LUMRO-300624 format. One record per atom (N, C-alpha, C, O): residue in three letters; x, y, z. Coordinates in steps of 0.02 Angstrom, whole numbers, plus 50000, padded with zeros to 5 digits. Atoms other than C-alpha are relative to their C-alpha. Example, Ala and Ser with C-alpha at 12.3 -4.5 7.8 and 13.67 -1.06 7.14 Angstrom:
Ala500454994150000 Ala506154977550390 Ala500455006050000 Ala500975005950033 Ser499584994149997 Ser506844994750357 Ser499615005550037 Ser499865011050045 
REM end
This chain:
Met500494995649969 Met487014902248894 Met499585003549948 Met499855006049899 Gly500444996750048 Gly485514909048803 Gly499965007450012 Gly500175009950065 Tyr500094992749995 Tyr485114927248773 Tyr499455001450050 Tyr498924998150050 Lys500484998449948 Lys484204935048919 Lys499705006849987 Lys500065011749976 Asp500344993750010 Asp482904948548897 Asp499975003650067 Asp499625001550113 Leu499944996549936 Leu483314961149034 Leu499425004750014 Leu499395007650068 His500494994749993 His481794971949009 His499284997550005 His498815001550000 Leu500675002649989 Leu480314960449037 Leu499765001650070 Leu499165001450084 Glu500174998449931 Glu480384965149221 Glu500315006750019 Glu500745009349982 Pro499694993849978 Pro480794981049318 Pro500744999050015 Pro500954993550032 Phe499305000449982 Phe482634984949344 Phe500064998050073 Phe499725000850116 Asp499895002049930 Asp483234976049501 Asp500555004350030 Asp500835008649997 Glu499524995949963 Glu484404983249632 Glu500704999749968 Glu501055004749965 Ala499345000850030 Ala485964976149547 Ala500055004049935 Ala500555007349923 Thr500004996350062 Thr485494983549379 Thr500015007550013 Thr500355011249978 Leu500004992949983 Leu485135000349459 Leu500685002350025 Leu500905007850010 Ser499324998349977 Ser486835000049545 Ser500475000949941 Ser500865005649938 Lys499604999550060 Lys487654996949377 Lys499845006449962 Lys500295010149942 Leu500214994150038 Leu486645010649292 Leu500235006550034 Leu500425011250001 Glu499794994049963 Glu487065023149429 Glu500745001349990 Glu500955007049984 Ile499284999150012 Ile488935019949407 Ile500135002149929 Ile500545006649917 Phe499944997850070 Phe488785021149218 Phe499845007549994 Phe500215011349963 Glu500234993150004 Glu487835037449239 Glu500495004850033 Glu500665010050005 Asp499524995749964 Asp489045044649367 Asp500645000749961 Asp500955006149961 Tyr499374999450038 Tyr490525040549256 Tyr499905004349938 Tyr500355008249920 Ala500144995550056 Ala489715048749105 Ala500005007350023 Ala500255011649988 Glu500014993349970 Glu489425063949216 Glu500705002750010 Glu500835008649999 Ala499314998049987 Ala491275064249261 Ala500425000349936 Ala500905004249932 Trp499595000750061 Trp491925059949087 Trp499905005849951 Trp500385008049920 Ile500154995050051 Ile491065073148980 Ile500355006750011 Ile500665009249964 Pro499754993249991 Pro491635089749060 Pro500745001149983 Pro500905006149951 Pro499304998550016 Pro493545087849046 Pro500145000949926 Pro500535005349907 Phe499904999350073 Phe493475085248858 Phe499685006349973 Phe499975009849931 Val500354994050023 Val492215099048833 Val500395006350019 Val500515010549977 Met499684993949975 Met493125111948940 Met500715000849972 Met500985006349972 Ser499334999550030 Ser494805107848860 Ser499975001849926 Ser500495002649894 Gly500084997850069 Gly494095112448690 Gly500024994649949 Gly500084996049889 Ile500045005650048 Ile494015095148612 Ile499385001049957 Ile498835002049983 Gln500554998450046 Gln492935097248457 Gln499524994349988 Gln498954995349967 Gln500435005750016 Gln492255079648441 Gln500134994350050 Gln500694992150058 Ile499965005849956 Ile491895065848568 Ile499454995149983 Ile498934996949955 His500475005350018 His490995049248551 His499844995850061 His500284994250101 Ile500225004549947 Ile489985038648672 Ile499654994149967 Ile499224995049923 Phe500265006250030 Phe489555020548631 Phe499654995950053 Phe499944994350105 Asp500395004549956 Asp488195010248715 Asp499794994149956 Asp499294994649920 Leu500095005450049 Leu488264993448626 Leu499484994950020 Leu499324990449982 Phe500565004249977 Phe486904984848729 Phe499495004750032 Phe499355004350092 Ala500374994249974 Ala485744999748748 Ala499334998350030 Ala499095001850074 Gly500685001449978 Gly484064991248776 Gly499515005049970 Gly499705008849926 Pro500514995750030 Pro482445000448738 Pro499995007150027 Pro499635011450002 Gly499984993249972 Gly482865015748845 Gly499705000550069 Gly499925004650109 Tyr500345000049934 Tyr481705012248993 Tyr499814992850017 Tyr499754988549973 Asp500275006549981 Asp481154997249095 Asp499235000549998 Asp498955005649977 Val500735000150006 Val479314992249109 Val499675005150045 Val499085006850035 Asn500284995049955 Asn479065004949250 Asn500215007149981 Asn500075011850017 Gly499814993450022 Gly479795019349151 Gly500645002650031 Gly500805008550025 Ile499354998049973 Ile481465019549243 Ile500515000349944 Ile500564995649904 Ala499544998950055 Ala482805026349127 Ala500574994950000 Ala500874993550052 Gly499425004250010 Gly484105014449057 Gly500605004249979 Gly500565010349981 Ser499384996450013 Ser485865018949004 Ser499955005349945 Ser500235010749954 Pro500014994850052 Pro485475028248840 Pro499665006550022 Pro499905011950006 Ile500354994049976 Ile484235040148922 Ile500415003550054 Ile500435009650057 Arg499584997049948 Arg485395042749070 Arg500595003849969 Arg500775009149993 Ile499464996550035 Ile486805047348951 Ile499745006649972 Ile500065011849978 Leu500304994050029 Leu485675059748862 Leu499875005350054 Leu499985011350043 Lys500124995349945 Lys485195067549030 Lys500655003450022 Lys500655009350039 Lys499364997149981 Lys487035070149071 Lys500245005049948 Lys500565010049965 Ile499824995150053 Ile487315078648904 Ile499595006450011 Ile499855011950002 Val500424994149986 Val485855090248947 Val500305004150057 Val500315010250054 Asp499724996549942 Asp486685094449114 Asp500585004549980 Asp500715009550014 His499414996250020 His488215101049021 His499895003649934 His500375005749901 Leu500154997450066 Leu487325108048869 Leu500275007149989 Leu500505008849934 Gly499754993250006 Gly487825126148904 Gly500735000249980 Gly500925003749933 Asn499285000250015 Asn489685122448905 Asn500134996549933 Asn500584998649896 Ile499915003650063 Ile489525110248760 Ile499885004849941 Ile500265004749892 Leu500164995250053 Leu488735123848653 Leu500535005649997 Leu500745007649942 Asn499514994649998 Asn489955137348710 Asn500674997849971 Asn501015001749937 Lys499365002650024 Lys491455126348670 Lys499954996949930 Lys500454994849901 Lys500125002850067 Lys490675120248507 Lys500234992749994 Lys500504990749942 Thr499835007150001 Thr490965102048553 Thr499434996149967 Thr498854997149982 Gln500495004550032 Gln490085089248442 Gln500034993250034 Gln500564990350042 Ile500055006549968 Ile489485073448529 Ile499614995349955 Ile499064996849933 Thr500355005350036 Thr489035057648436 Thr499854994450048 Thr500314991650079 Leu500225005449956 Leu488035044948535 Leu499814994049957 Leu499324994349919 His500105006150039 His488125027448459 His499614995150043 His499854993050096 Leu500435004349961 Leu486705016248519 Leu499844993749960 Leu499594994049904 Asn500135006450033 Asn486564997848476 Asn499534995750042 Asn499614995250103 Glu500445004949967 Glu485174985648519 Glu499834994649950 Glu499574995949896 Phe500105005550047 Phe485054968548441 Phe499784993850040 Phe500104991950089 Glu500255006149968 Glu484034953348492 Glu500124994149953 Glu499774993349903 Pro499835005650044 Pro484814937648417 Pro499394995449990 Pro498994994350035 Asn500515005150017 Asn483654925348331 Asn499295002750003 Asn498814998850008 Lys500674997150002 Lys482194937548330 Lys499915003949936 Lys500315008349920 Ser500134996350063 Ser481454943448167 Ser499705006850014 Ser499805011549975 Asp500314993749981 Asp480484957148255 Asp500425003350054 Asp500435001150111 Gln499554996649954 Gln481714969148337 Gln499645005650037 Gln499765011550025 Lys500424995249965 Lys480494977648455 Lys500415004750045 Lys500275010750048 Lys499604995749956 Lys481794983948577 Lys500375005449961 Lys500425011149984 Phe499654995250042 Phe482764992348438 Phe499535005749979 Phe499725011549981 Glu500484994950020 Glu481215001348378 Glu499815004550059 Glu499735010550051 Met500154996149940 Met480795006648555 Met500585004650018 Met500475010450039 Leu499414995949986 Leu482575012848580 Leu500005006349957 Leu500105011849982 Lys500014994250045 Lys482465024048427 Lys499455004950019 Lys499565011050020 Glu500564995649984 Glu480765030748476 Glu500115003850065 Glu500005009850069 Asn499914996849935 Asn481195034048658 Asn500555005449998 Asn500475010750026 Cys499454995250004 Cys482845042748618 Cys499825006049958 Cys499985011749976 Lys500204994450042 Lys482125053248479 Lys499495004450035 Lys499505010550026 Asn500484996149961 Asn480695058548591 Asn500355004550051 Asn500175010350060 Phe499614996249951 Phe481945063948724 Phe500375005849966 Phe500365011449991 Val499624994950036 Val483005073348598 Val499555005649975 Val499755011449976 Asp500474995050025 Asp481485082248526 Asp499795005050053 Asp499585010550038 Glu500174995649946 Glu481175089648697 Glu500545005250014 Glu500445009950053 His499444995549989 His482855098648690 His500245002649932 His500654999649899 Glu499894997350067 Glu482935109548536 Glu500745001249986 Glu500965000549928 Lys499304998250011 Lys484765114448561 Lys500444994049985 Lys501024994849965 Phe499625006050018 Phe485315096448537 Phe500215000249926 Phe500724997349907 Lys499865000150072 Lys485265099848350 Lys500665003449983 Lys500935002349929 Tyr499374996550012 Tyr486815110748368 Tyr500614995950021 Tyr501184997650003 Cys499415003349971 Cys487915098048457 Cys499964992450003 Cys500464989250019 Leu500085007249988 Leu487215080348458 Leu499794996449936 Leu499354998649900 Glu500215004550053 Glu487125066548328 Glu499874993250031 Glu500284990550068 Leu500175006749978 Leu486235050248366 Leu500114995149942 Leu499884996349886 Lys499925005350050 Lys486765034648273 Lys499744993550030 Lys499964991550084 Phe500315006149976 Phe485735018748294 Phe500254994149959 Phe500344994549898 Tyr499775006150032 Tyr486325001148256 Tyr499584994150024 Tyr499364993950082 Asn500365006149984 Asn485434984448252 Asn500424994249976 Asn500254990749929 Lys499505004850023 Lys486934972848242 Lys500284996050059 Lys500224997950117 Asp499615003749950 Asp487914959648334 Asp500545004650027 Asp500915007749989 Ala499554995149969 Ala488954969648458 Ala500734998549986 Ala501145003249980 Gly499315001650015 Gly490554960148422 Gly500225002649933 Gly500755005749927 Ser499854997550067 Ser490524964048238 Ser499995007649998 Ser500405010849965 Leu500064992749999 Leu489974981848274 Leu500605003250033 Leu500845008450010 Leu499424997249966 Leu491404984848396 Leu500595000449952 Leu500945005549949 Asn499454999950049 Asn492664980048261 Asn499895005449948 Asn500365008649925 Glu500174994950050 Glu491764991548140 Glu500135007150026 Glu500315011549988 Leu499954993349970 Leu491835006248261 Leu500695001650028 Leu500815007350048 Leu499344998949971 Leu493625004048321 Leu500385005949969 Leu500715009650006 Pro499654994250028 Pro494325016848196 Pro499785006750031 Pro500195011250040 Ile500244993949968 Ile493225030248275 Ile500295000650070 Ile500515005950091 Met499735000149931 Met493775025148450 Met500745001750001 Met500995004750049 Lys499294998650003 Lys495585026448395 Lys500145007449986 Lys500675009950005 Asn499874993250023 Asn495395043948325 Asn499705005450043 Asn499895011350038 Tyr500344994949960 Tyr494275052648452 Tyr499924997650073 Tyr499894991650085 Pro500165001949931 Pro494015052948641 Pro499344996250002 Pro498844998649975 Ser500585004450002 Ser492775038948672 Ser499864996950067 Ser500324995450106 Leu500235003649941 Leu491765031348812 Leu499574994249977 Leu499094995249939 Val500335006050025 Val491165013448785 Val499674996250057 Val500004994650107 Phe500365004249952 Phe489825004048883 Phe499864993349967 Phe499604992949911 Leu500135006850023 Leu489734985148862 Leu499624996450056 Leu499864996250113 Asp500425003049948 Asp488364975548953 Asp500074992450002 Asp500434989649962 Gln499855006949981 Gln488224957849020 Gln499884994849945 Gln500184989549947 Asn500085004850055 Asn487604949348862 Asn500634999549958 Asn500694995149915 Gly499384999950040 Gly489314953548791 Gly500604997250038 Gly501135000350037 Ile499475002849959 Ile490374942248902 Ile500644998849960 Ile501194998849988 Lys499425001450043 Lys491524938648754 Lys500475005949995 Lys501045005149972 Phe499594994150009 Phe492194956348761 Phe500595000450048 Phe501025004850040 Ile499415000149958 Ile493414952148900 Ile500504994749976 Ile501004993450009 Ser499525004750030 Ser494264939248789 Ser500575004049969 Ser500515010049957 Asp499414996750029 Asp495994943048717 Asp499835003449934 Asp500115008649917 Gln500174997550065 Gln495194945948548 Gln499775007350003 Gln499955011449960 Tyr500264993349994 Tyr494314961648607 Tyr500405004350048 Tyr500515010250035 Leu499634996149950 Leu495314966948761 Leu500645002749970 Leu500845008349986 Ser499374997650030 Ser496914968148658 Ser499885006149956 Ser500315010449950 Glu500164994250041 Glu496044980348541 Glu499845006150044 Glu500065011650030 Leu500164994649954 Leu495344990748684 Leu500625002650035 Leu500675008550052 Glu499384998149967 Glu497064990748764 Glu500405005149960 Glu500775009149988 Lys499624995550044 Lys497765000348615 Lys499715007149997 Lys500035011749971 Leu500364993650008 Leu496525014748632 Leu500175004650058 Leu499885004050112 Asn499754995749946 Asn497395028348733 Asn499495005050026 Asn499535007250083 Thr500504995049978 Thr495905040248739 Thr499304996950004 Thr498805000449998 Thr500655003449993 Thr494535027248762 Thr499954996950069 Thr500394993150090 Asp500165003249936 Asp493785022548930 Asp499434995249988 Asp498994996549947 Phe500565004650008 Phe492645007448945 Phe499784997350067 Phe500174996650114 Leu500295003349942 Leu491484999949074 Leu499624993949974 Leu499154994549935 Phe500305006350020 Phe491014981849052 Phe499634997050060 Phe499914996550114 Phe500395003049946 Phe489634973749155 Phe499884992749983 Phe499614991149930 Gly500055007150014 Gly489664954849169 Gly499774995950059 Gly499804998150116 Ser500235004749949 Ser488964940049264 Ser500594995850024 Ser500704990350000 Ser499365003049980 Ser490554935649356 Ser499924993150031 Ser500324988650018 Ser500075006449965 Ser489894921449464 Ser499864994249952 Ser499954988449971 Tyr500115005350049 Tyr489434911849305 Tyr500664996549983 Tyr500664990749963 Phe499355003250012 Phe491304908849283 Phe500124994350049 Phe500394989150030 Lys499905005349950 Lys491334898849445 Lys499564994149986 Lys499754988349999 Arg500465005550015 Arg489834888749388 Arg500174996549935 Arg500154990449930 Phe499935002850068 Phe490234886449204 Phe500695001249969 Phe500795000549909 Gly499344997950024 Gly492074891349192 Gly500374994849960 Gly500834996549923 Met499655005350037 Met492624874449122 Met499674998549933 Met499944994549895 Thr500325001150065 Thr491414874948975 Thr500395003749946 Thr500755008549960 Asp499644996950057 Asp492074879548803 Asp499825007449995 Asp500255011649980 Glu500224993150006 Glu491034895448803 Glu500405004750044 Glu500595010250023 Phe499634995849954 Phe491934902148955 Phe500754999349992 Phe501115004250001 Gln499295000950011 Gln493634894648920 Gln500255004149941 Gln500835006249940 Asn499814995950058 Asn493644903848754 Asn500065007450018 Asn500385011249982 Val499974993149978 Val493424920048849 Val500575001150049 Val500975005750041 Leu499494999449948 Leu494554917349000 Leu500154993150028 Leu499704989650051 Lys499825006849981 Lys495514901649044 Lys500144999550075 Lys500605002650101 Phe499895001849930 Phe495344895349223 Phe500104992550003 Phe499794988749966 Ser499965007149986 Ser495914878549285 Ser499454998150049 Ser499175002450083 Lys500525002449953 Lys494694867849383 Lys500205001550072 Lys499785003250113 Lys499754998649933 Lys495784870049536 Lys499915007450018 Lys499695009050073 Glu500094992949987 Glu495764888849520 Glu499285001750015 Glu499135005350063 Leu500714998649990 Leu493874889349505 Leu499764997350067 Leu499365000650101 Asn500215002949936 Asn493654877949656 Asn500245004050059 Asn499915004350111 Glu499694996449944 Glu494784888649764 Glu499765007250008 Glu499865010350060 Ile500234993049997 Ile493994905449724 Ile499415000750047 Ile498924997150042 Glu500574998549957 Glu492894912249862 Glu499465003449959 Glu499615007549915 Trp500564997650041 Trp491184916249794 Trp499995007649993 Trp499915010249938 Ala500034992750001 Ala491224934649842 Ala500565003249961 Ala500505008849937 Asn499414997250032 Asn492934936949763 Asn500064998549926 Asn500555000449895 Ile499945002350069 Ile492564929849590 Ile500135005849952 Ile500525005149905 His499914994350047 His492454946949507 His500705002950006 His501015004649955 Arg499314997849990 Arg494104952549584 Arg500494995549963 Arg500954997849930 Val499535004950030 Val494954936649525 Val499985000649924 Val500505000049891 Ile500054999250072 Ile494294939049348 Ile500415006049977 Ile500775005649927 Val499624994150019 Val495034956549342 Val500754998850008 Val501145001049966 Asp499295001749992 Asp496694950149412 Asp500254995849942 Asp500814996749917 Lys499835004350056 Lys496694936949276 Lys500095004149936 Lys500545002949896 Leu499954995750058 Leu496394950149144 Leu500625004350002 Leu500945005449951 Arg499384996049993 Arg497814960849212 Arg500614996049979 Arg501074998649948 Glu499435004350018 Glu498994946149191 Glu500064999249924 Glu500614997949899 Ser499995001050073 Ser498514945049007 Ser500235006249962 Ser500365005849902 Leu499804993950034 Leu499004963048969 Leu500754999849984 Leu501134996550018 Ser499294999650018 Ser500654966748883 Ser500395003550055 Ser500115007450093 Leu499584997349946 Leu502114971448996 Leu500035007649998 Leu500105010850051 Asp499964992750006 Asp502154989248929 Asp499315003349996 Asp499265009249978 Ser500684997350006 Ser500264991548936 Ser499895005750049 Ser500105005450107 Gln500204994449957 Gln499615008049004 Gln499284999250026 Gln499055003250066 Leu500705001049980 Leu497865000949027 Leu499954997950073 Leu500294993350095 Lys500145001749931 Lys497255000549206 Lys499294997350006 Lys498825000149979 Leu500655003349991 Leu495834988949256 Leu499815000250074 Leu500234998850118 His500244999849932 His494774990949412 His499314996750004 His498894997949960 Pro500655003349993 Pro493314980349475 Pro499535003650047 Pro499745007350092 Phe500504998349951 Phe491694984649560 Phe499494994350001 Phe499134993349952 Ser500435005949995 Ser490734969349621 Ser499305001950022 Ser499205006350064 Ile500704998649985 Ile488844969249629 Ile499654993450017 Ile499654988849976 Lys500335006149977 Lys487884956149728 Lys499265000349985 Lys498925005349999 Lys500715000650013 Lys486184950449671 Lys499784992950020 Lys499904988149984 Gly500185006649975 Gly485474936249774 Gly500624995750010 Gly501094997750045 Ala499435004549994 Ala486674921649759 Ala500535001349947 Ala501054998049946 Asn499544998750056 Asn487544928949606 Asn500425006250012 Asn500205010950046 Ile499564994249999 Ile489004940949591 Ile500085002449929 Ile500324998849885 Tyr499884996750064 Tyr489004952849445 Tyr500565005050011 Tyr500825005650067 Gly499494995149988 Gly490264966249417 Gly500155004449940 Gly500045002649883 Ile499774995350051 Ile490894981349322 Ile500764999449996 Ile501114999350047 Ile499284999550012 Ile492624980849245 Ile500115006849966 Ile499875008049911 Phe499834993550028 Phe493274998449217 Phe500694999649970 Phe501154996850000 Gly499354999950032 Gly494695001049096 Gly500165006849970 Gly499735009849937 Ala499784993650029 Ala495675016649049 Ala500765000550006 Ala501074997350049 Ser499284999049999 Ser497455022149013 Ser500215006450034 Ser500785006950057 His499824993549972 His497405039849079 His499885000250075 His499364997950098 Pro500084999849927 Pro497685042849266 Pro499395004150023 Pro499115002650076 Leu500594996149980 Leu496295055949271 Leu499374995649997 Leu498934996250040 Ala500575004550005 Ala495055042749213 Ala499974995250059 Ala499444994150088 Val499965004549942 Val495645030749349 Val499795003850063 Val499415001250104 Asp500164995949942 Asp495515044749477 Asp499255001050006 Asp498975000450060 Lys500724998850000 Lys493715048449428 Lys499614993750016 Lys499124993950054 Phe500375006249985 Phe493165030249430 Phe500064998150073 Phe499574996150105 Leu499905001849930 Leu493935027049601 Leu499625004750046 Leu499365002650097 Tyr500404995449960 Tyr493115042749668 Tyr499274997950001 Tyr498954998050054 Ile500705002250005 Ile491435036549606 Ile499884993650039 Ile499384993150075 Ser500105006349966 Ser491665019049673 Ser500055000750076 Ser499684997350112 Trp499964998949928 Trp492195025149845 Trp499425004150026 Trp499215003450084 Lys500614996449981 Lys490735037049848 Lys499424995250005 Lys498974996150047 Lys500525005050000 Lys489635022149811 Lys500034995750063 Lys499524993750091 Asn499915004049939 Asn490365012249957 Asn500625002350037 Asn501185000850017 Lys499454997149962 Lys491435021150086 Lys500374994850041 Lys500904996350070 Gln499685005349962 Gln491875004550168 Gln500564996749962 Gln501094995149990 Asn499485003550039 Asn492844996650025 Asn500095002849929 Asn500595001149896 Gly499934997150067 Gly492555006549864 Gly500034995049944 Gly500294996549890 Glu499895005450048 Glu492444990149773 Glu499404995549990 Glu499434990949950 Ala500585004550005 Ala490724982449793 Ala499395003550030 Ala499465008350069 Asn500604997449969 Asn488924986149837 Asn499814996050062 Asn499244996350085 Phe500115003949939 Phe489114974449986 Phe500664999550037 Phe501185001850012 Asp499405000749958 Asp490364970450124 Asp500424994249975 Asp500404988750004 Ile499665005450036 Ile491494960350010 Ile500534996550043 Ile500664990550034 Asp499475002949958 Asp492864957650141 Asp499774998650072 Asp500174997250115 Asp500275001049933 Asp491704955750291 Asp500355004650050 Asp500535002550105 Asp499634995249958 Asp492514971450362 Asp499635001850064 Asp499955003950113 Thr500374998249940 Thr491124974150488 Thr500204995650059 Thr500104997450117 Ser499805004549946 Ser491804959350587 Ser500765000350013 Ser501014996750056 Lys499275000049995 Lys493654963850569 Lys500255002950066 Lys500845002150083 Arg499784997349935 Arg493704972850736 Arg500104994450051 Arg500434995450102 Gln499915005749955 Gln493614955850818 Gln500704997249990 Gln501024998649939 Thr499345003150007 Thr495214946150848 Thr499924992749979 Thr499414989649993 Asp500035007050020 Asp495614929250774 Asp500244995550056 Asp500354998050111 Leu499815004849949 Leu496134913550869 Leu500695001450030 Leu500844999250085 Phe499324998449977 Phe497914920350885 Phe500045007150028 Phe500595009850038 Asp500054993349972 Asp497324937150954 Asp500335005249955 Asp500575010449980 Asn499764995050048 Asn497904946150797 Asn499415003849972 Asn498905000949953 Glu500554996050027 Glu496834960550740 Glu499944998949925 Glu500434999049889 Lys500135000750072 Lys496024957650571 Lys499915006949971 Lys499505010849995 Leu500014993450029 Leu496284972750460 Leu499465000649947 Leu499374996149906 Thr500464998450054 Thr494934980450354 Thr500405002149939 Thr501015003049944 Lys499644997850061 Lys495364985550176 Lys500325006850012 Lys500895007949991 Ile499724993349988 Ile495615003650232 Ile500594999650048 Ile501105002950037 Glu499465000649952 Glu496684998650381 Glu500624996849968 Glu501184998949981 Lys499445003250035 Lys497754987350272 Lys500355004949954 Lys500975005049951 Phe499714995050044 Phe498005001350146 Phe500425005050039 Phe500985006650019 Lys499634995249959 Lys498525013650281 Lys500664997150025 Lys501185000350023 Lys499405003449974 Lys499745001150355 Lys500534999349946 Lys501125000749957 Glu499525000950054 Glu500544997250187 Glu500285006649975 Glu500885007149959 Leu499774993450022 Leu500635015550137 Leu500525002750049 Leu501045005250027 Glu499524997649950 Glu501505020150300 Glu500654996049996 Glu501204998949998 Glu499405004250004 Glu502715005350286 Glu500425001949940 Glu501045002149945 Lys499634998450061 Lys503195010050109 Lys500345006850005 Lys500895007749977 Ile499674993549990 Ile503565028050159 Ile500584999350048 Ile501115002150037 Val499475000949950 Val504565022750311 Val500604996349971 Val501174998049986 Glu499465003850030 Glu505585010150211 Glu500325003449940 Glu500845001249916 Gly499714996150054 Gly505875022750072 Gly499794998149930 Gly500055000849882 Ser500235001850068 Ser504965014349927 Ser499485004949973 Ser499365005249913 Ile500424994250020 Ile503725028949925 Ile500325006150032 Ile500385006650093 Thr499644994249975 Thr504605045649939 Thr499645006749986 Thr499865011950011 Asn500344993850015 Asn503365058349871 Asn499274998849983 Asn499034993149982 Asn500725000550012 Asn501555062149828 Asn499844996449935 Asn499314993249930 Lys500145003550063 Lys501685055549650 Lys500014992450011 Lys499574988949988 Glu499955007249987 Glu502255038449709 Glu499424997750045 Glu499164992150037 Ala500565001849955 Ala500925038549847 Ala499354999749961 Ala498944995349973 Leu500615000050039 Leu499555043049723 Leu499984993949954 Leu499454990749948 Gln499985005950044 Gln500105029449601 Gln499864993650039 Gln499514989250015 Phe500145005849957 Phe500095016749744 Phe499264999750018 Phe498964994350020 Thr500724999749984 Thr498345022549791 Thr499594997749941 Thr499124993849950 Tyr500355002250060 Tyr497745020349612 Tyr500074992449989 Tyr499584988949978 Glu499865007050014 Glu498575003349591 Glu499624995350047 Glu499424989950026 Thr500345004249951 Thr497774996449748 Thr499255001350004 Thr498904998350045 Gly500724998650001 Gly496055003749708 Gly499755003350062 Gly499195001950085 Asn500204996749938 Asn496005014849860 Asn499845007349989 Asn499895009949933 Ser500244993150003 Ser495395032349899 Ser500565004950015 Ser500905004350066 Arg499494994949988 Arg496565047249882 Arg499805004450060 Arg500245007150094 Gln500214996149942 Gln495505056350013 Gln500234996650065 Gln500465000050111 Ile499775003749941 Ile495915042650139 Ile500755000550007 Ile501015001450062 Ala499274999549999 Ala497755043250091 Ala500225006850026 Ala500665007350068 Asn499824993349978 Asn497845062150113 Asn499885001050075 Asn500315003650110 Lys500174999149929 Lys496975061750281 Lys500484996150045 Lys500684998650098 Tyr499565004149958 Tyr498085047750346 Tyr500715003050003 Tyr501025002950055 Leu499324997149999 Leu499715056250293 Leu500025006450041 Leu500535008050071 Arg500034994249956 Arg499155072250379 Arg500074997850073 Arg500415001150113 Met499965002549932 Met498935061950537 Met500714997750017 Met500964998850072 Leu499315002349988 Leu500665054050516 Leu500475005950011 Leu500935005550052 Lys499594994149989 Lys501425071450503 Lys499865003050069 Lys500325005050104 Lys500194997449934 Lys500465077350656 Lys500324995950056 Lys500524998750107 Asp499725004549949 Asp501105062250753 Asp500764999849997 Asp501074996350038 Gly499274999750004 Gly502905065950699 Gly500334994049968 Gly500934993049975 Ile499725006050032 Ile503125049850600 Ile500315001849933 Ile500834999149915 Ile499724997650062 Ile503395058550433 Ile499965007649999 Ile499645010750041 Asp500034992850006 Asp503665076350376 Asp500015001849925 Asp500284998249884 Tyr499994997450068 Tyr503395086450218 Tyr499865007650004 Tyr499575009950053 Glu500114992950001 Glu503355104850170 Glu499285001649981 Glu498984998249940 Gly500674998050016 Gly501695113650166 Gly499484996850045 Gly499644993050090 Arg500555002449957 Arg499995109650240 Arg499704993549975 Arg499344990150013 Thr500325005950028 Thr499505095350126 Thr500514995149971 Thr501024997349944 Pro499565005050031 Pro500325078950071 Pro499944999849924 Pro500344996549891 Gly500024999050072 Gly499755083249894 Gly499794994149958 Gly499984993649900 Ile500205006050038 Ile498955066749843 Ile499365001549963 Ile498824999349982 Thr500554998750045 Thr497825073349706 Thr500254999749928 Thr500845000649915 Tyr499825000350071 Tyr497795071549518 Tyr500285006749977 Tyr500795007049942 Asp499784993450022 Asp497975090349492 Asp500715001650023 Asp501115004049984 Asn499334998749975 Asn499505091749604 Asn500534996049963 Asn501054998749943 Val499495004450028 Val500405076949529 Val500075000749925 Val500635001449900 Phe499975000550073 Phe499955076849345 Phe499885006649964 Phe500125007649908 Lys500164993750034 Lys499295094249305 Lys500495005550020 Lys500815008649978 Lys499554994749976 Lys500285106249414 Lys500724997550008 Lys501195001550013 Lys499345003049990 Lys501745094049434 Lys500335002750063 Lys500935004150065 Asn499774997649935 Asn501905099749614 Asn500194993950042 Asn499764990850074 Ile499765005949964 Ile502965086149693 Ile500165001750073 Ile500555006350087 Val499904999249928 Val502905085049883 Val500424994150024 Val500204988350020 Asn499555005349976 Asn504375075249957 Asn499854998450073 Asn499725002950113 Tyr500135002349932 Tyr504125064950114 Tyr500664998150033 Tyr501104995050003 Lys499425001849959 Lys505425063050252 Lys499774996250061 Lys499254997750090 Val500175004049941 Val505405050250391 Val500335003250061 Val500255000650117 
REM end
């Protein structure tokens, strides 16, 4: 596959969906480190682009800068230093126009905010992203870091890079890739070197599910004691399926990403389209069995696990919610209903399925059948 110039045309709907999730996650990621008094944090955008599309719509680097502006008061009060690492490189081009535009656009934005000089450092790179990632890994290992990797970097989900990202306990990453290309070109050397699929596997994958399957495949490649959690968000663009792969080791990071993804799509929290055809699930199949939506299936499994005793408290319920990529708000609401109906019981008014209750306050709520 050749290098694709993403900025010759206006951002399409799929790109905007990706950018909005990147932006929302940056918005959620910055405050906890700042308010906890962390003195130095780093954000890496290794496929930054020129900063804007041809219509002046902000790309990821400008959106990140805007989020830093939103929290500038607290950043200054807490004396947090932020380093924003921006890379743009056009292979096989002697004239790196996008890189020059990136520097100009970001510096112009920074110049409009005088107080940036007290808390922000911009670092620009014009390098192959693979080599640059290896170069920057020591920083990611030593400081809280947020890493954005875009679709031209498909190689970053290979073992070579994922194993390194897996080791970074305070680094969250969002990778955006052209997932449906695996179904089309998955048997070529280029794709086999990244992720090995058999021809049978590729033939059997439903088109809409390709991004999910890729993430499942990546989970299988993680070490048994890995703390890294991976979650997909599929994005449909015409006949193609793209997707974000979110990765983090800390449960708060997972909580924030799932909140953002469910806010993006209250039907499944996993795609910008009806990935499971849930709108038709109210119909019955040939055997008169009700087809369950993703939310209905989650509620059913959650209830069954509590009744059978494999989930006994809010910590286990929250972990199950995270693992299945579901919404803690839906879990809380459903368990309240189960208590009202007399199916389960617990002390207090709430089933306690929140990050703060479980991991911060360590307030364990036990469930009884």
